[in-house]
LUMLUM-929698 format. One record per atom (N, C-alpha, C): residue in three letters; residue number from 1; atom name; x, y, z. Coordinates in pm, whole numbers, plus 50000, padded with zeros to 5 digits. Layout:
+------+------+------+-------+-------+-------+
| nunu | fipa | doza |  east | north |    up |
+------+------+------+-------+-------+-------+
|  Ala |  NUM |   CA |     X |     Y |     Z |
...
+------+------+------+-------+-------+-------+
***
This chain:
+------+------+------+-------+-------+-------+
| nunu | fipa | doza |  east | north |    up |
+------+------+------+-------+-------+-------+
|  Unk |    1 |    N | 48300 | 48354 | 49744 |
|  Unk |    1 |   CA | 48409 | 48331 | 49931 |
|  Unk |    1 |    C | 48286 | 48391 | 50017 |
|  Unk |    2 |    N | 48357 | 48379 | 50140 |
|  Unk |    2 |   CA | 48229 | 48416 | 50189 |
|  Unk |    2 |    C | 48285 | 48476 | 50346 |
|  Unk |    3 |    N | 48252 | 48564 | 50350 |
|  Unk |    3 |   CA | 48361 | 48632 | 50498 |
|  Unk |    3 |    C | 48362 | 48585 | 50590 |
|  Unk |    4 |    N | 48445 | 48520 | 50675 |
|  Unk |    4 |   CA | 48572 | 48493 | 50805 |
|  Unk |    4 |    C | 48460 | 48553 | 50921 |
|  Unk |    5 |    N | 48499 | 48647 | 50974 |
|  Unk |    5 |   CA | 48424 | 48774 | 51061 |
|  Unk |    5 |    C | 48487 | 48864 | 51057 |
|  Unk |    6 |    N | 48361 | 48967 | 51123 |
|  Unk |    6 |   CA | 48330 | 49113 | 51142 |
|  Unk |    6 |    C | 48522 | 49142 | 51206 |
|  Unk |    7 |    N | 48559 | 49162 | 51175 |
|  Unk |    7 |   CA | 48686 | 49175 | 51253 |
|  Unk |    7 |    C | 48675 | 49347 | 51328 |
|  Unk |    8 |    N | 48528 | 49498 | 51287 |
|  Unk |    8 |   CA | 48547 | 49561 | 51326 |
|  Unk |    8 |    C | 48444 | 49484 | 51504 |
|  Unk |    9 |    N | 48318 | 49424 | 51469 |
|  Unk |    9 |   CA | 48268 | 49414 | 51573 |
|  Unk |    9 |    C | 48323 | 49349 | 51684 |
|  Unk |   10 |    N | 48451 | 49221 | 51665 |
|  Unk |   10 |   CA | 48450 | 49130 | 51734 |
|  Unk |   10 |    C | 48561 | 49223 | 51837 |
|  Unk |   11 |    N | 48641 | 49325 | 51817 |
|  Unk |   11 |   CA | 48799 | 49379 | 51861 |
|  Unk |   11 |    C | 48781 | 49495 | 51898 |
|  Unk |   12 |    N | 48615 | 49631 | 51904 |
|  Unk |   12 |   CA | 48666 | 49712 | 51857 |
|  Unk |   12 |    C | 48762 | 49786 | 51895 |
|  Unk |   13 |    N | 48836 | 49725 | 51975 |
|  Unk |   13 |   CA | 48956 | 49795 | 52003 |
|  Unk |   13 |    C | 49098 | 49777 | 51945 |
|  Unk |   14 |    N | 49066 | 49745 | 51893 |
|  Unk |   14 |   CA | 49200 | 49676 | 51804 |
|  Unk |   14 |    C | 49190 | 49724 | 51636 |
|  Unk |   15 |    N | 49076 | 49715 | 51566 |
|  Unk |   15 |   CA | 49016 | 49792 | 51466 |
|  Unk |   15 |    C | 49003 | 50005 | 51481 |
|  Unk |   16 |    N | 48982 | 49986 | 51667 |
|  Unk |   16 |   CA | 48990 | 50103 | 51695 |
|  Unk |   16 |    C | 49142 | 50189 | 51669 |
|  Unk |   17 |    N | 49264 | 50101 | 51694 |
|  Unk |   17 |   CA | 49385 | 50119 | 51700 |
|  Unk |   17 |    C | 49474 | 50147 | 51551 |
|  Unk |   18 |    N | 49450 | 50036 | 51483 |
|  Unk |   18 |   CA | 49409 | 49996 | 51332 |
|  Unk |   18 |    C | 49401 | 50159 | 51217 |
|  Unk |   19 |    N | 49257 | 50183 | 51327 |
|  Unk |   19 |   CA | 49235 | 50304 | 51267 |
|  Unk |   19 |    C | 49245 | 50429 | 51273 |
|  Unk |   20 |    N | 49291 | 50410 | 51431 |
|  Unk |   20 |   CA | 49423 | 50535 | 51425 |
|  Unk |   20 |    C | 49530 | 50546 | 51379 |
|  Unk |   21 |    N | 49616 | 50413 | 51350 |
|  Unk |   21 |   CA | 49742 | 50448 | 51273 |
|  Unk |   21 |    C | 49632 | 50498 | 51129 |
|  Unk |   22 |    N | 49618 | 50418 | 51062 |
|  Unk |   22 |   CA | 49556 | 50490 | 50859 |
|  Unk |   22 |    C | 49547 | 50565 | 50953 |
|  Unk |   23 |    N | 49456 | 50683 | 50993 |
|  Unk |   23 |   CA | 49438 | 50810 | 51038 |
|  Unk |   23 |    C | 49608 | 50952 | 51035 |
|  Unk |   24 |    N | 49664 | 50811 | 51067 |
|  Unk |   24 |   CA | 49812 | 50917 | 51128 |
|  Unk |   24 |    C | 49852 | 50918 | 50978 |
|  Unk |   25 |    N | 49784 | 50785 | 50881 |
|  Unk |   25 |   CA | 49936 | 50794 | 50743 |
|  Unk |   25 |    C | 49857 | 50938 | 50653 |
|  Unk |   26 |    N | 49688 | 51020 | 50682 |
|  Unk |   26 |   CA | 49640 | 51070 | 50608 |
|  Unk |   26 |    C | 49719 | 51222 | 50638 |
|  Unk |   27 |    N | 49882 | 51190 | 50773 |
|  Unk |   27 |   CA | 49895 | 51389 | 50774 |
|  Unk |   27 |    C | 50017 | 51385 | 50763 |
|  Unk |   28 |    N | 50030 | 51222 | 50649 |
|  Unk |   28 |   CA | 50200 | 51282 | 50590 |
|  Unk |   28 |    C | 50264 | 51319 | 50446 |
|  Unk |   29 |    N | 50384 | 51394 | 50475 |
|  Unk |   29 |   CA | 50388 | 51447 | 50357 |
|  Unk |   29 |    C | 50405 | 51428 | 50235 |
|  Unk |   30 |    N | 50357 | 51383 | 50231 |
|  Unk |   30 |   CA | 50373 | 51279 | 50092 |
|  Unk |   30 |    C | 50214 | 51323 | 50004 |
|  Unk |   31 |    N | 50250 | 51281 | 49868 |
|  Unk |   31 |   CA | 50128 | 51310 | 49789 |
|  Unk |   31 |    C | 50044 | 51185 | 49769 |
|  Unk |   32 |    N | 49917 | 51182 | 49786 |
|  Unk |   32 |   CA | 49838 | 51073 | 49741 |
|  Unk |   32 |    C | 49857 | 51023 | 49654 |
|  Unk |   33 |    N | 49871 | 51062 | 49565 |
|  Unk |   33 |   CA | 49869 | 50978 | 49439 |
|  Unk |   33 |    C | 49998 | 50832 | 49496 |
|  Unk |   34 |    N | 50076 | 50885 | 49538 |
|  Unk |   34 |   CA | 50212 | 50826 | 49558 |
|  Unk |   34 |    C | 50191 | 50686 | 49709 |
|  Unk |   35 |    N | 50077 | 50808 | 49783 |
|  Unk |   35 |   CA | 50092 | 50679 | 49894 |
|  Unk |   35 |    C | 49907 | 50582 | 49829 |
|  Unk |   36 |    N | 49865 | 50624 | 49763 |
|  Unk |   36 |   CA | 49747 | 50540 | 49672 |
|  Unk |   36 |    C | 49845 | 50418 | 49594 |
|  Unk |   37 |    N | 49922 | 50478 | 49506 |
|  Unk |   37 |   CA | 49944 | 50351 | 49440 |
|  Unk |   37 |    C | 50063 | 50276 | 49475 |
|  Unk |   38 |    N | 50158 | 50303 | 49582 |
|  Unk |   38 |   CA | 50206 | 50210 | 49707 |
|  Unk |   38 |    C | 50110 | 50089 | 49737 |
|  Unk |   39 |    N | 49962 | 50144 | 49838 |
|  Unk |   39 |   CA | 49844 | 50062 | 49917 |
|  Unk |   39 |    C | 49832 | 49975 | 49737 |
|  Unk |   40 |    N | 49855 | 50036 | 49668 |
|  Unk |   40 |   CA | 49720 | 49971 | 49535 |
|  Unk |   40 |    C | 49831 | 49827 | 49519 |
|  Unk |   41 |    N | 49961 | 49813 | 49506 |
|  Unk |   41 |   CA | 50038 | 49765 | 49472 |
|  Unk |   41 |    C | 50082 | 49625 | 49546 |
|  Unk |   42 |    N | 50073 | 49703 | 49684 |
|  Unk |   42 |   CA | 50124 | 49610 | 49856 |
|  Unk |   42 |    C | 50007 | 49525 | 49807 |
|  Unk |   43 |    N | 49857 | 49597 | 49768 |
|  Unk |   43 |   CA | 49755 | 49529 | 49787 |
|  Unk |   43 |    C | 49742 | 49374 | 49760 |
|  Unk |   44 |    N | 49807 | 49436 | 49550 |
|  Unk |   44 |   CA | 49839 | 49353 | 49490 |
|  Unk |   44 |    C | 49900 | 49163 | 49509 |
|  Unk |   45 |    N | 49997 | 49234 | 49566 |
|  Unk |   45 |   CA | 50136 | 49111 | 49631 |
|  Unk |   45 |    C | 50068 | 49085 | 49736 |
|  Unk |   46 |    N | 50013 | 49108 | 49846 |
|  Unk |   46 |   CA | 49882 | 49050 | 49901 |
|  Unk |   46 |    C | 49781 | 48949 | 49848 |
|  Unk |   47 |    N | 49715 | 49040 | 49752 |
|  Unk |   47 |   CA | 49616 | 48949 | 49655 |
|  Unk |   47 |    C | 49498 | 48964 | 49749 |
|  Unk |   48 |    N | 49433 | 49165 | 49835 |
|  Unk |   48 |   CA | 49366 | 49152 | 49846 |
|  Unk |   48 |    C | 49333 | 49289 | 49795 |
|  Unk |   49 |    N | 49187 | 49183 | 49714 |
|  Unk |   49 |   CA | 49065 | 49166 | 49672 |
|  Unk |   49 |    C | 48996 | 49337 | 49681 |
|  Unk |   50 |    N | 48945 | 49296 | 49869 |
|  Unk |   50 |   CA | 48881 | 49421 | 49942 |
|  Unk |   50 |    C | 48978 | 49590 | 49917 |
|  Unk |   51 |    N | 49155 | 49589 | 49972 |
|  Unk |   51 |   CA | 49203 | 49655 | 49970 |
|  Unk |   51 |    C | 49191 | 49701 | 49849 |
|  Unk |   52 |    N | 49243 | 49642 | 49686 |
|  Unk |   52 |   CA | 49210 | 49643 | 49529 |
|  Unk |   52 |    C | 49140 | 49745 | 49498 |
|  Unk |   53 |    N | 49029 | 49688 | 49577 |
|  Unk |   53 |   CA | 48873 | 49773 | 49551 |
|  Unk |   53 |    C | 48908 | 49901 | 49627 |
|  Unk |   54 |    N | 48898 | 49946 | 49734 |
|  Unk |   54 |   CA | 48927 | 50072 | 49787 |
|  Unk |   54 |    C | 49008 | 50210 | 49719 |
|  Unk |   55 |    N | 49095 | 50086 | 49671 |
|  Unk |   55 |   CA | 49283 | 50162 | 49694 |
|  Unk |   55 |    C | 49250 | 50214 | 49511 |
|  Unk |   56 |    N | 49203 | 50111 | 49425 |
|  Unk |   56 |   CA | 49199 | 50225 | 49309 |
|  Unk |   56 |    C | 49111 | 50362 | 49259 |
|  Unk |   57 |    N | 48991 | 50303 | 49298 |
|  Unk |   57 |   CA | 48848 | 50458 | 49278 |
|  Unk |   57 |    C | 48978 | 50615 | 49356 |
|  Unk |   58 |    N | 49018 | 50505 | 49545 |
|  Unk |   58 |   CA | 49119 | 50677 | 49567 |
|  Unk |   58 |    C | 49191 | 50699 | 49529 |
|  Unk |   59 |    N | 49294 | 50591 | 49392 |
|  Unk |   59 |   CA | 49368 | 50704 | 49366 |
|  Unk |   59 |    C | 49360 | 50762 | 49253 |
|  Unk |   60 |    N | 49340 | 50661 | 49135 |
|  Unk |   60 |   CA | 49224 | 50773 | 49061 |
|  Unk |   60 |    C | 49145 | 50938 | 49057 |
|  Unk |   61 |    N | 49095 | 50919 | 49220 |
|  Unk |   61 |   CA | 49039 | 51088 | 49255 |
|  Unk |   61 |    C | 49208 | 51153 | 49274 |
|  Unk |   62 |    N | 49358 | 51066 | 49326 |
|  Unk |   62 |   CA | 49450 | 51132 | 49363 |
|  Unk |   62 |    C | 49502 | 51203 | 49239 |
|  Unk |   63 |    N | 49425 | 51164 | 49108 |
|  Unk |   63 |   CA | 49536 | 51207 | 49006 |
|  Unk |   63 |    C | 49571 | 51072 | 48916 |
|  Unk |   64 |    N | 49642 | 50993 | 48979 |
|  Unk |   64 |   CA | 49693 | 50860 | 48895 |
|  Unk |   64 |    C | 49588 | 50808 | 48773 |
|  Unk |   65 |    N | 49705 | 50824 | 48697 |
|  Unk |   65 |   CA | 49632 | 50800 | 48540 |
|  Unk |   65 |    C | 49574 | 50588 | 48484 |
|  Unk |   66 |    N | 49530 | 50601 | 48428 |
|  Unk |   66 |   CA | 49459 | 50489 | 48451 |
|  Unk |   66 |    C | 49499 | 50341 | 48402 |
|  Unk |   67 |    N | 49645 | 50409 | 48343 |
|  Unk |   67 |   CA | 49777 | 50395 | 48308 |
|  Unk |   67 |    C | 49852 | 50310 | 48303 |
|  Unk |   68 |    N | 49886 | 50347 | 48437 |
|  Unk |   68 |   CA | 49985 | 50376 | 48529 |
|  Unk |   68 |    C | 49885 | 50241 | 48634 |
|  Unk |   69 |    N | 49756 | 50225 | 48646 |
|  Unk |   69 |   CA | 49711 | 50183 | 48728 |
|  Unk |   69 |    C | 49695 | 50006 | 48636 |
|  Unk |   70 |    N | 49652 | 50006 | 48506 |
|  Unk |   70 |   CA | 49650 | 49920 | 48459 |
|  Unk |   70 |    C | 49730 | 49803 | 48402 |
|  Unk |   71 |    N | 49936 | 49918 | 48456 |
|  Unk |   71 |   CA | 50035 | 49858 | 48380 |
|  Unk |   71 |    C | 50121 | 49857 | 48562 |
|  Unk |   72 |    N | 49978 | 49908 | 48632 |
|  Unk |   72 |   CA | 50115 | 49891 | 48784 |
|  Unk |   72 |    C | 50183 | 49742 | 48896 |
|  Unk |   73 |    N | 50152 | 49633 | 48817 |
|  Unk |   73 |   CA | 50136 | 49524 | 48850 |
|  Unk |   73 |    C | 50284 | 49448 | 48818 |
|  Unk |   74 |    N | 50343 | 49590 | 48627 |
|  Unk |   74 |   CA | 50511 | 49466 | 48633 |
|  Unk |   74 |    C | 50558 | 49587 | 48571 |
|  Unk |   75 |    N | 50502 | 49733 | 48736 |
|  Unk |   75 |   CA | 50622 | 49860 | 48681 |
|  Unk |   75 |    C | 50764 | 49903 | 48650 |
|  Unk |   76 |    N | 50809 | 49781 | 48715 |
|  Unk |   76 |   CA | 50969 | 49735 | 48684 |
|  Unk |   76 |    C | 50897 | 49776 | 48483 |
|  Unk |   77 |    N | 50866 | 49752 | 48436 |
|  Unk |   77 |   CA | 50867 | 49718 | 48306 |
|  Unk |   77 |    C | 50841 | 49812 | 48198 |
|  Unk |   78 |    N | 50803 | 49909 | 48300 |
|  Unk |   78 |   CA | 50756 | 50041 | 48215 |
|  Unk |   78 |    C | 50742 | 50189 | 48239 |
|  Unk |   79 |    N | 50803 | 50207 | 48096 |
|  Unk |   79 |   CA | 50837 | 50336 | 48154 |
|  Unk |   79 |    C | 50708 | 50428 | 48215 |
|  Unk |   80 |    N | 50584 | 50429 | 48274 |
|  Unk |   80 |   CA | 50474 | 50530 | 48278 |
|  Unk |   80 |    C | 50575 | 50596 | 48420 |
|  Unk |   81 |    N | 50665 | 50499 | 48516 |
|  Unk |   81 |   CA | 50677 | 50579 | 48624 |
|  Unk |   81 |    C | 50815 | 50657 | 48645 |
|  Unk |   82 |    N | 50763 | 50708 | 48717 |
|  Unk |   82 |   CA | 50965 | 50858 | 48731 |
|  Unk |   82 |    C | 51000 | 50742 | 48867 |
|  Unk |   83 |    N | 51152 | 50835 | 48910 |
|  Unk |   83 |   CA | 51204 | 50783 | 48951 |
|  Unk |   83 |    C | 51094 | 50763 | 49070 |
|  Unk |   84 |    N | 51076 | 50842 | 49121 |
|  Unk |   84 |   CA | 51026 | 50875 | 49227 |
|  Unk |   84 |    C | 50922 | 50735 | 49267 |
|  Unk |   85 |    N | 50784 | 50710 | 49225 |
|  Unk |   85 |   CA | 50736 | 50626 | 49199 |
|  Unk |   85 |    C | 50831 | 50523 | 49189 |
|  Unk |   86 |    N | 50974 | 50481 | 49148 |
|  Unk |   86 |   CA | 50991 | 50377 | 49085 |
|  Unk |   86 |    C | 51122 | 50318 | 49251 |
|  Unk |   87 |    N | 51145 | 50428 | 49339 |
|  Unk |   87 |   CA | 51182 | 50394 | 49476 |
|  Unk |   87 |    C | 51133 | 50431 | 49571 |
|  Unk |   88 |    N | 50927 | 50411 | 49504 |
|  Unk |   88 |   CA | 50845 | 50385 | 49644 |
|  Unk |   88 |    C | 50811 | 50282 | 49615 |
|  Unk |   89 |    N | 50840 | 50177 | 49527 |
|  Unk |   89 |   CA | 50712 | 50084 | 49486 |
|  Unk |   89 |    C | 50831 | 49941 | 49572 |
|  Unk |   90 |    N | 50959 | 50022 | 49442 |
|  Unk |   90 |   CA | 51052 | 49924 | 49451 |
|  Unk |   90 |    C | 51092 | 49861 | 49629 |
|  Unk |   91 |    N | 51068 | 49991 | 49732 |
|  Unk |   91 |   CA | 51079 | 49908 | 49891 |
|  Unk |   91 |    C | 50916 | 49866 | 49944 |
|  Unk |   92 |    N | 50801 | 49919 | 49881 |
|  Unk |   92 |   CA | 50688 | 49846 | 49914 |
|  Unk |   92 |    C | 50655 | 49717 | 49860 |
|  Unk |   93 |    N | 50765 | 49657 | 49706 |
|  Unk |   93 |   CA | 50811 | 49529 | 49774 |
|  Unk |   93 |    C | 50939 | 49494 | 49848 |
|  Unk |   94 |    N | 50966 | 49506 | 49896 |
|  Unk |   94 |   CA | 51093 | 49433 | 49945 |
|  Unk |   94 |    C | 51074 | 49486 | 50088 |
|  Unk |   95 |    N | 50966 | 49563 | 50120 |
|  Unk |   95 |   CA | 50929 | 49568 | 50242 |
|  Unk |   95 |    C | 50793 | 49435 | 50282 |
|  Unk |   96 |    N | 50760 | 49443 | 50229 |
|  Unk |   96 |   CA | 50553 | 49349 | 50158 |
|  Unk |   96 |    C | 50645 | 49198 | 50179 |
|  Unk |   97 |    N | 50780 | 49188 | 50166 |
|  Unk |   97 |   CA | 50796 | 49063 | 50091 |
|  Unk |   97 |    C | 50911 | 49014 | 50175 |
|  Unk |   98 |    N | 50938 | 49068 | 50334 |
|  Unk |   98 |   CA | 50996 | 49078 | 50397 |
|  Unk |   98 |    C | 51129 | 48954 | 50418 |
|  Unk |   99 |    N | 51033 | 48851 | 50394 |
|  Unk |   99 |   CA | 51086 | 48698 | 50502 |
|  Unk |   99 |    C | 51217 | 48662 | 50311 |
|  Unk |  100 |    N | 51187 | 48757 | 50174 |
|  Unk |  100 |   CA | 51284 | 48708 | 50133 |
|  Unk |  100 |    C | 51365 | 48750 | 50006 |
|  Unk |  101 |    N | 51328 | 48884 | 50122 |
|  Unk |  101 |   CA | 51408 | 49040 | 50017 |
|  Unk |  101 |    C | 51520 | 49022 | 50076 |
|  Unk |  102 |    N | 51488 | 49081 | 50243 |
|  Unk |  102 |   CA | 51554 | 49097 | 50382 |
|  Unk |  102 |    C | 51597 | 49328 | 50319 |
|  Unk |  103 |    N | 51525 | 49363 | 50313 |
|  Unk |  103 |   CA | 51492 | 49543 | 50280 |
|  Unk |  103 |    C | 51646 | 49538 | 50250 |
|  Unk |  104 |    N | 51655 | 49501 | 50060 |
|  Unk |  104 |   CA | 51788 | 49523 | 50012 |
|  Unk |  104 |    C | 51856 | 49635 | 50019 |
|  Unk |  105 |    N | 52007 | 49623 | 50054 |
|  Unk |  105 |   CA | 52014 | 49783 | 50073 |
|  Unk |  105 |    C | 52056 | 49872 | 49959 |
|  Unk |  106 |    N | 52042 | 49790 | 49814 |
|  Unk |  106 |   CA | 52025 | 49794 | 49631 |
|  Unk |  106 |    C | 51886 | 49935 | 49662 |
|  Unk |  107 |    N | 51786 | 49888 | 49724 |
|  Unk |  107 |   CA | 51641 | 49907 | 49709 |
|  Unk |  107 |    C | 51614 | 50066 | 49809 |
|  Unk |  108 |    N | 51697 | 50020 | 49944 |
|  Unk |  108 |   CA | 51781 | 50151 | 49993 |
|  Unk |  108 |    C | 51767 | 50292 | 49999 |
|  Unk |  109 |    N | 51910 | 50236 | 49921 |
|  Unk |  109 |   CA | 51965 | 50323 | 49828 |
|  Unk |  109 |    C | 51871 | 50406 | 49702 |
|  Unk |  110 |    N | 51835 | 50319 | 49625 |
|  Unk |  110 |   CA | 51719 | 50436 | 49592 |
|  Unk |  110 |    C | 51616 | 50525 | 49646 |
|  Unk |  111 |    N | 51564 | 50452 | 49728 |
|  Unk |  111 |   CA | 51506 | 50519 | 49839 |
|  Unk |  111 |    C | 51574 | 50640 | 49868 |
|  Unk |  112 |    N | 51720 | 50640 | 49970 |
|  Unk |  112 |   CA | 51764 | 50732 | 50011 |
|  Unk |  112 |    C | 51812 | 50875 | 49892 |
|  Unk |  113 |    N | 51767 | 50831 | 49781 |
|  Unk |  113 |   CA | 51828 | 50911 | 49673 |
|  Unk |  113 |    C | 51696 | 50994 | 49677 |
|  Unk |  114 |    N | 51625 | 50918 | 49569 |
|  Unk |  114 |   CA | 51444 | 51011 | 49614 |
|  Unk |  114 |    C | 51353 | 51043 | 49710 |
|  Unk |  115 |    N | 51368 | 51018 | 49890 |
|  Unk |  115 |   CA | 51309 | 51117 | 49929 |
|  Unk |  115 |    C | 51423 | 51114 | 50096 |
|  Unk |  116 |    N | 51376 | 51192 | 50125 |
|  Unk |  116 |   CA | 51446 | 51193 | 50266 |
|  Unk |  116 |    C | 51427 | 51131 | 50375 |
|  Unk |  117 |    N | 51499 | 51167 | 50529 |
|  Unk |  117 |   CA | 51447 | 50952 | 50602 |
|  Unk |  117 |    C | 51352 | 51107 | 50684 |
|  Unk |  118 |    N | 51300 | 51158 | 50672 |
|  Unk |  118 |   CA | 51085 | 51252 | 50727 |
|  Unk |  118 |    C | 50991 | 51135 | 50622 |
|  Unk |  119 |    N | 51020 | 51148 | 50496 |
|  Unk |  119 |   CA | 50919 | 51115 | 50392 |
|  Unk |  119 |    C | 51020 | 50897 | 50403 |
|  Unk |  120 |    N | 51107 | 50873 | 50365 |
|  Unk |  120 |   CA | 51115 | 50759 | 50379 |
|  Unk |  120 |    C | 51083 | 50701 | 50543 |
|  Unk |  121 |    N | 51060 | 50731 | 50657 |
|  Unk |  121 |   CA | 50937 | 50705 | 50717 |
|  Unk |  121 |    C | 50854 | 50713 | 50724 |
|  Unk |  122 |    N | 50787 | 50786 | 50647 |
|  Unk |  122 |   CA | 50622 | 50782 | 50652 |
|  Unk |  122 |    C | 50607 | 50709 | 50537 |
|  Unk |  123 |    N | 50684 | 50698 | 50417 |
|  Unk |  123 |   CA | 50630 | 50589 | 50349 |
|  Unk |  123 |    C | 50672 | 50437 | 50378 |
|  Unk |  124 |    N | 50738 | 50428 | 50481 |
|  Unk |  124 |   CA | 50784 | 50308 | 50587 |
|  Unk |  124 |    C | 50631 | 50272 | 50690 |
|  Unk |  125 |    N | 50564 | 50412 | 50685 |
|  Unk |  125 |   CA | 50476 | 50420 | 50791 |
|  Unk |  125 |    C | 50307 | 50361 | 50648 |
|  Unk |  126 |    N | 50281 | 50441 | 50574 |
|  Unk |  126 |   CA | 50228 | 50384 | 50446 |
|  Unk |  126 |    C | 50205 | 50255 | 50427 |
|  Unk |  127 |    N | 50356 | 50178 | 50401 |
|  Unk |  127 |   CA | 50385 | 50041 | 50322 |
|  Unk |  127 |    C | 50344 | 49933 | 50487 |
|  Unk |  128 |    N | 50363 | 49962 | 50569 |
|  Unk |  128 |   CA | 50343 | 49925 | 50716 |
|  Unk |  128 |    C | 50216 | 49892 | 50718 |
|  Unk |  129 |    N | 50063 | 49974 | 50721 |
|  Unk |  129 |   CA | 49949 | 49982 | 50729 |
|  Unk |  129 |    C | 49897 | 49978 | 50671 |
|  Unk |  130 |    N | 49918 | 49926 | 50554 |
|  Unk |  130 |   CA | 49820 | 49885 | 50437 |
|  Unk |  130 |    C | 49893 | 49709 | 50479 |
|  Unk |  131 |    N | 50037 | 49713 | 50446 |
|  Unk |  131 |   CA | 50026 | 49554 | 50563 |
|  Unk |  131 |    C | 49948 | 49470 | 50616 |
|  Unk |  132 |    N | 49931 | 49586 | 50693 |
|  Unk |  132 |   CA | 49869 | 49536 | 50810 |
|  Unk |  132 |    C | 49703 | 49490 | 50773 |
|  Unk |  133 |    N | 49600 | 49614 | 50695 |
|  Unk |  133 |   CA | 49503 | 49619 | 50708 |
|  Unk |  133 |    C | 49470 | 49508 | 50605 |
|  Unk |  134 |    N | 49605 | 49477 | 50466 |
|  Unk |  134 |   CA | 49568 | 49349 | 50359 |
|  Unk |  134 |    C | 49536 | 49207 | 50502 |
|  Unk |  135 |    N | 49599 | 49267 | 50600 |
|  Unk |  135 |   CA | 49653 | 49100 | 50674 |
|  Unk |  135 |    C | 49494 | 49062 | 50699 |
|  Unk |  136 |    N | 49448 | 49229 | 50806 |
|  Unk |  136 |   CA | 49354 | 49165 | 50854 |
|  Unk |  136 |    C | 49237 | 49120 | 50685 |
|  Unk |  137 |    N | 49155 | 49181 | 50632 |
|  Unk |  137 |   CA | 49085 | 49214 | 50522 |
|  Unk |  137 |    C | 49151 | 49005 | 50444 |
|  Unk |  138 |    N | 49233 | 49081 | 50414 |
|  Unk |  138 |   CA | 49323 | 48841 | 50367 |
|  Unk |  138 |    C | 49238 | 48764 | 50459 |
|  Unk |  139 |    N | 49293 | 48771 | 50577 |
|  Unk |  139 |   CA | 49279 | 48714 | 50692 |
|  Unk |  139 |    C | 49133 | 48654 | 50704 |
|  Unk |  140 |    N | 49081 | 48735 | 50712 |
|  Unk |  140 |   CA | 48918 | 48756 | 50767 |
|  Unk |  140 |    C | 48816 | 48788 | 50635 |
|  Unk |  141 |    N | 48843 | 48701 | 50565 |
|  Unk |  141 |   CA | 48776 | 48736 | 50392 |
|  Unk |  141 |    C | 48641 | 48820 | 50394 |
|  Unk |  142 |    N | 48712 | 48964 | 50428 |
|  Unk |  142 |   CA | 48640 | 49149 | 50428 |
|  Unk |  142 |    C | 48540 | 49064 | 50263 |
|  Unk |  143 |    N | 48538 | 49160 | 50276 |
|  Unk |  143 |   CA | 48419 | 49110 | 50122 |
|  Unk |  143 |    C | 48389 | 49305 | 50032 |
|  Unk |  144 |    N | 48458 | 49285 | 49980 |
|  Unk |  144 |   CA | 48397 | 49384 | 49876 |
|  Unk |  144 |    C | 48321 | 49439 | 49811 |
|  Unk |  145 |    N | 48184 | 49520 | 49846 |
|  Unk |  145 |   CA | 48082 | 49517 | 49747 |
|  Unk |  145 |    C | 48135 | 49533 | 49632 |
|  Unk |  146 |    N | 47974 | 49475 | 49509 |
|  Unk |  146 |   CA | 47955 | 49326 | 49407 |
|  Unk |  146 |    C | 47967 | 49508 | 49330 |
|  Unk |  147 |    N | 47932 | 49538 | 49214 |
|  Unk |  147 |   CA | 47878 | 49652 | 49159 |
|  Unk |  147 |    C | 47905 | 49794 | 49111 |
+------+------+------+-------+-------+-------+
***
């Protein structure tokens, strides 16, 4: 597979806006490990190899165990995740699959039980941003380095 275009060169204005949005996610109060976990799960759902390749090392650097990374695709079946991680992952899946889920009240209730209002908004920003990056990377077939 080859890339369709370099979207950074094609529209510096659009990619600067994305970079500014991404920079805002670096200032959230949530732990880096939780943010990376959510970014990986969303990228799994969206089939974004570029972002998976980028965020797996970042997740390990943030302290996520290899076991959590190994079972992330089946997180609902694994005891490796705590209540806060489960709430974040459920919310991430609900927003990523919005057309199918409608962001159900049950997932929001889990979110509200685990996170305060500011954290809910910040987590939603992280989820929204990685979904947007996935759409750029998958849509334009961004290629990750091999090796």
